[in-house]
N, C-alpha and C positions, 0 to 999 in steps of 0.2 A: 474414507478418513478424513479426505481435504474439504469435504462440504460441512463435515461437524466442526472441525477446528474454524471455519469461517463464519458459521452459525452462533460458535460460543464467542466468538470475536466481536460480533454485532451485539450479542446479548449483555455482553461484558462491559461495554464502553458507553457509558451512557451519554447519546447524543449523535450517537453514530448511526448513520443513514445507511451506507451499502460498504461492502468491501469485493475487490476483485484481486484474483491469485492471477497474476500471467506470466507469460513466458519470454524469452530474449527477443520473442519479436513483434511484442506486444499482444499476443494470441491471448485471449481469455481461456483458463484454465477453469476456471469455478468461480461461483459469484455467490453472494447473500446481501440480503436486505434489499430494500427499493428506493430506486431514483428518479426523478423525473426527466434525465437526460437517456443520452446515448450511452450505456456505462462500457461497453464496449469497444466503441471509438473514440471517449475520452481517456479509457486504461490505454488502449495504443499511442495516442497523443502523449500522455504524461511517461509513459515506457520510453519514449524517444527522446522526452527531455529528461529522464534519469539517465540515459546513457550519454548523451552530451556533456551532463553535468561530471559523471565520473570521468569521460576524458578529459576535460578540462582540470579539474581536480590533481587528476594524476600525472597530466602535463605539468602542471604548476608546483608540484611535489607537497599539495595539501593535506594529503592522506585519505583517507578510506570514507565512502560516505554512509553513513548511518542512517540519516531520513533527511527527506525534503518535504518541505512544509508551502503548500500552495495555499495562498490567504486568497480569497475572492469575495464578492458581493454575495452570493448565495450560502456561504459557509467556507470550511476548510478542507484540503486535502493533503492527506499525507503519504509520502511512499518511501517504501523502505525495501532495500533488497533484501531477497531471502537465502538462497543460495546459486552459485553459479550465477546466472543469469536470469532466475528465477525473482520476483517482486510482487510485494501487495501494497495496494490502492485503498486506502480508505477513506470515504466520505464523510465529513462531518458537520453538523449545523454550527452557527456561529458561535453557539454557546456550550459546547462542548471543552470538555480541561483536555486541554492537549498534552498533557502531564499523564492523565489515566489513558489518553489515545496510545501515547507511546508504550507504556507500561503495558496494554492490551496488546499492540503489535509485537512487543518482544516476545513475551508466551506464546503469541500463534507462531511468531518465526521458530520458535525451539521447536514446536511440535512439527511444524510443517518440513523442518530440516530432518529430524527423524522418519518422516513420512516417506519424502523423496530422496533420501540418501542411501 
């Protein structure tokens, strides 16, 4: 079921390249799509960033993180918490619509929560 959710996300978000479902240690549970780099290494690295951002925002009382956008030369990356310590990392082209990507991620997160809880 998880694989189908990721496949559907890639198919529904124009400009999406790949997506990774990660656990709290940055380990890849499942992935979909294609990307030129090392998806598992990038996923682990971005999950560490998300953990640090969560800690800082909690310490400062800024609220809950809904998503983090990394804007890079080769494209954008959106990471969103799923449930507990799980997260999704979506790799996008430079031309992908961020709002469409967020909508697709919200749908995927709802479906994943039903599957893992």
